[in-house]
C-alpha positions in Angstrom: 0.0 0.0 0.0 2.6 2.6 1.1 5.3 3.4 -1.4 8.7 4.7 -0.7 7.8 8.4 -1.4 5.1 8.2 1.2 7.4 6.4 3.6 10.1 9.0 3.2 7.5 11.7 4.1 6.3 9.8 7.2 9.9 9.4 8.4 10.5 13.1 7.8 7.5 14.0 9.8 8.5 11.8 12.7 12.1 13.2 12.6 10.6 16.7 12.7 8.7 15.7 15.8 12.0 14.5 17.3 13.7 17.8 16.4 11.0 19.6 18.2 11.1 17.2 21.1 14.7 15.8 21.6 13.6 13.8 24.6 11.9 11.2 22.3 13.6 7.8 22.5 14.3 5.7 19.5 11.6 3.3 20.6 9.1 6.2 20.7 10.2 7.5 17.3 9.8 4.0 15.7 6.4 3.6 17.4 5.3 7.0 16.0 6.4 5.8 12.5 4.4 2.6 12.8 1.4 4.4 14.1 1.6 6.9 11.2 1.8 4.1 8.6 -1.1 2.1 10.0 -3.2 5.3 10.2 -3.1 5.7 6.5 -4.6 2.2 6.0 -7.3 3.2 8.5 -8.1 6.3 6.4 -8.3 4.1 3.3 -10.8 1.9 5.1 -12.9 4.8 6.2 -13.0 6.3 2.7 -13.9 3.0 1.1 -16.8 2.6 3.6 -18.3 5.9 2.3 -19.6 4.1 -0.8 -22.2 2.1 1.2 -22.9 5.2 3.3 -23.8 7.4 0.3 -25.8 4.6 -1.2 -27.8 4.2 1.9 -28.5 7.9 1.9 -29.8 7.7 -1.7 -32.0 4.8 -0.8 -33.4 6.5 2.2 -34.4 9.6 0.2 -36.2 7.4 -2.4 -38.1 5.7 0.3 -39.0 8.9 2.0 -40.2 10.4 -1.3 -42.4 7.3 -2.0 -43.9 7.6 1.5 -45.2 11.1 0.8 -49.0 11.6 1.0 -49.2 12.4 -2.7 -45.9 11.4 -4.4 -45.2 12.4 -8.0 -44.8 9.9 -10.8 -41.1 10.3 -10.7 -41.1 9.8 -6.9 -43.3 6.6 -7.3 -41.1 5.3 -10.1 -37.6 6.7 -9.4 -34.4 5.9 -11.3 -32.8 3.2 -9.2 -29.5 2.9 -11.0 -27.4 4.5 -8.4 -29.1 2.9 -5.4 -28.7 -0.5 -7.0 -25.1 0.0 -7.9 -23.0 -3.2 -7.7 -20.1 -1.8 -5.6 -21.9 -0.9 -2.3 -23.3 -4.5 -1.8 -19.9 -6.0 -2.3 -18.4 -3.8 0.4 -21.5 -3.8 2.7 -21.7 -7.6 2.9 -18.0 -8.3 3.2 -17.5 -9.9 6.6 -13.7 -9.2 6.7 -14.2 -5.5 5.8 -17.0 -5.2 8.4 -15.0 -6.8 11.1 -12.0 -4.6 10.6 -14.1 -1.4 10.4 -15.8 -2.4 13.7 -12.4 -3.3 15.4 -11.0 0.1 14.4 -14.1 1.9 15.3 -14.4 3.4 11.8 -17.9 4.6 10.8 -19.7 7.4 9.0 -22.7 7.3 11.3 -21.6 10.3 13.4 -21.2 12.3 10.2 -24.6 11.9 8.6 -24.7 15.6 7.8 -21.5 15.3 5.7 -23.0 12.3 3.9 -26.1 14.3 3.0 -24.0 17.3 1.9 -21.9 15.0 -0.3 -24.9 13.4 -1.9 -26.5 16.8 -2.5 -23.3 17.8 -4.3 -23.2 14.6 -6.4 -26.7 15.1 -7.5 -25.8 18.5 -9.2 -22.8 17.2 -11.1 -22.9 16.5 -14.9 -20.9 13.3 -14.5 -23.7 11.9 -12.2 -26.5 13.0 -14.5 -24.8 11.3 -17.5 -24.4 8.1 -15.4 -28.1 8.1 -14.4 -29.2 8.8 -18.0 -27.2 5.9 -19.4 -29.5 2.8 -19.5 -26.6 0.4 -19.5 -25.8 -1.0 -16.1 -22.4 -2.7 -15.3 -19.9 -2.9 -12.6 -17.4 -1.1 -14.8 -19.7 2.0 -15.0 -20.3 1.9 -11.3 -16.6 1.7 -10.7 -16.0 4.7 -13.0 -18.7 6.7 -11.2 -17.3 6.1 -7.7 -13.8 6.9 -8.9 -15.1 10.2 -10.3 -16.9 10.9 -6.9 -13.6 10.3 -5.1 -11.8 12.7 -7.5 -14.4 15.4 -7.5 -16.0 15.4 -4.1 -13.3 14.7 -1.5 -9.8 15.9 -2.4 -10.6 19.6 -1.8 -13.5 19.2 0.6 -13.0 21.5 3.6 -15.8 19.7 5.4 -14.1 16.4 5.0 -10.7 17.9 6.0 -12.2 19.2 9.3 -13.7 15.7 10.0 -10.4 13.9 9.4 -8.4 16.4 11.4 -10.6 15.9 14.4 -10.5 12.1 14.1 -6.8 11.6 13.8 -3.6 13.8 13.8 -2.0 11.2 11.6 -4.4 11.8 8.7 -3.1 15.2 7.7 -1.9 15.1 4.1 -2.8 11.4 3.6 -6.2 11.8 2.0 -5.2 11.9 -1.7 -3.0 8.8 -1.3 -5.8 6.9 0.6 -8.2 7.8 -2.2 -5.8 6.5 -4.8 -5.7 3.2 -3.0 -9.5 3.2 -2.8 -9.7 3.6 -6.6 -7.2 0.7 -7.0 -9.6 -1.4 -4.9 -12.6 -0.4 -7.0 -10.7 -1.4 -10.2 -9.9 -4.8 -8.6 -13.5 -5.3 -7.6 -14.6 -4.5 -11.1 -12.5 -7.4 -12.4 -14.4 -9.8 -10.1 -11.8 -10.0 -7.3 -13.0 -10.0 -3.7 -12.0 -7.3 -1.3 -8.8 -7.9 0.6 -7.0 -5.7 3.1 -4.0 -4.2 1.2 -0.6 -5.0 2.6 0.8 -2.1 4.6 3.9 -1.8 2.4 3.9 -1.7 -1.4 6.8 -4.2 -1.6 4.6 -6.9 -0.1 2.3 -6.6 -3.2 5.1 -7.2 -5.7 6.1 -10.5 -7.4 8.9 -11.4 -7.1 9.6 -9.7 -3.8 12.4 -7.1 -3.8 15.6 -7.9 -2.0 14.8 -5.3 0.7 11.3 -4.7 1.9 9.8 -1.2 2.2 9.5 -1.8 6.0 13.2 -2.5 6.2 13.9 0.5 4.1 12.0 3.0 6.1 13.0 1.6 9.5 16.7 1.8 8.6 16.2 5.3 7.2 14.6 6.6 10.4 17.0 4.9 12.7 20.0 6.4 10.8 18.4 9.8 10.7 17.7 9.6 14.5 21.2 8.4 15.4 23.0 10.9 13.1 20.8 13.9 13.9 23.1 15.4 16.5 26.0 15.1 14.1 24.3 16.3 10.9 22.2 19.1 12.3 25.1 21.3 13.4 26.7 20.6 10.0 23.6 21.9 8.2 23.3 24.9 10.5 26.9 25.9 10.1 26.8 25.7 6.4 24.8 28.9 5.9 25.1 32.2 7.5 21.4 33.1 6.7 20.0 31.1 9.6 19.4 32.5 13.1 19.4 30.4 16.2 15.6 30.5 16.6 15.2 29.1 13.0 17.4 26.0 13.4 14.5 23.5 13.8 12.9 24.0 10.4 11.6 21.7 7.8 14.5 22.5 5.5 17.0 21.3 8.2 15.2 18.1 8.8 14.8 17.4 5.1 18.6 17.8 4.6 19.4 15.7 7.6 17.0 13.0 6.2 18.8 13.2 2.8 22.2 12.8 4.4 21.0 9.9 6.5 19.5 8.1 3.5 22.8 8.6 1.6 24.6 7.0 4.5 22.2 4.2 5.1 21.9 3.0 1.5 25.3 2.9 -0.2 23.9 1.4 -3.4 21.3 4.1 -3.9 22.6 6.9 -6.2 23.1 10.2 -4.4 21.1 12.1 -7.1 18.0 9.9 -6.5 18.1 10.8 -2.8 18.5 14.5 -3.5 15.7 14.5 -6.0 13.3 12.8 -3.5 13.9 15.4 -0.7 13.7 18.3 -3.1 10.4 17.0 -4.3 9.1 16.6 -0.7 10.3 20.2 0.1 7.9 21.5 -2.5 4.9 20.5 -0.3 6.3 21.0 3.2 8.5 24.0 3.2 8.8 27.5 1.7 8.8 28.4 -2.1 12.6 29.0 -1.9 13.2 25.6 -0.2 13.5 23.7 -3.4 16.7 25.4 -4.5 18.0 25.6 -0.9 17.6 21.9 -0.1 18.9 20.9 -3.5 22.1 23.0 -3.3 22.9 22.4 0.3 22.1 18.7 0.3 24.2 18.2 -2.8 27.2 20.1 -1.3 27.1 18.4 2.1 26.7 15.0 0.6 29.7 15.4 -1.6 31.7 16.7 1.4 30.8 13.7 3.5 31.6 11.3 0.7 35.0 12.9 0.3 35.6 12.5 4.1 34.4 8.9 4.1 31.4 9.5 6.4 29.2 8.5 3.5 30.2 5.6 1.2 28.6 5.1 -2.2 28.9 1.8 -4.1 29.8 2.5 -7.7 27.0 1.7 -10.1 27.5 -1.4 -12.4 
């Protein structure tokens, strides 16, 4: 489920927490990383469960309209295509999914107002109107609809962001990735496969398995960054005269320390690959000027530590 870009980001956030709270032990740092990783899978489960929740809302509205004292012809004979979509029953009746949702206490029941708000929004969209007007029913069309709903209704939803922020501090910035995994699940269901809980790490989904698992990768990365932080932080701080004492614990510093730690921990990984990764992360978690700053300083310090033998790189074959 989690790829190495996401794992780097999670390790970076945990190291930032350590930079702000140096009393954190290695065990606490590793526990925070594990909690953060598993939290993304919980967010995926919650967002996948919104499909039955929205479907139930649509069904309830149809039944309420039918129960009116004097329903219209449209209310008596509604278009049932969405209510009878093929995806919601697959998820709603899956015992494994229901068990894990219950165990993790994941439910949309406390947020019925958001479900109503979302369905109201869906009803106004052209993509939904086209879906409802199409007489052809298929799991492929249902899948395409829900993928569109995930893309259009949730990514920039302030209401959803507020809900997720209240539910878990670990879900900040994870929504887009969780929705991507939801879409992968929908595509799998459309091919006739049954729902399965995705492995936590992407490497567990690959065949053949890579020589080093993603879990091993991120654990070694964080351990190295933690153990080398007191050595690399002063190196970063002393390499520029633009920083003041009260700005030493910044995202730029932590990103550069992470990059140096990765270069040290993985001799076979090309230095430029590591630099590119942390420059990319800086675009989303630091200032507009950080891209060039992280790129330049990380490159310079990495070359310096390679020359000094602190970092060893295996020549590429």
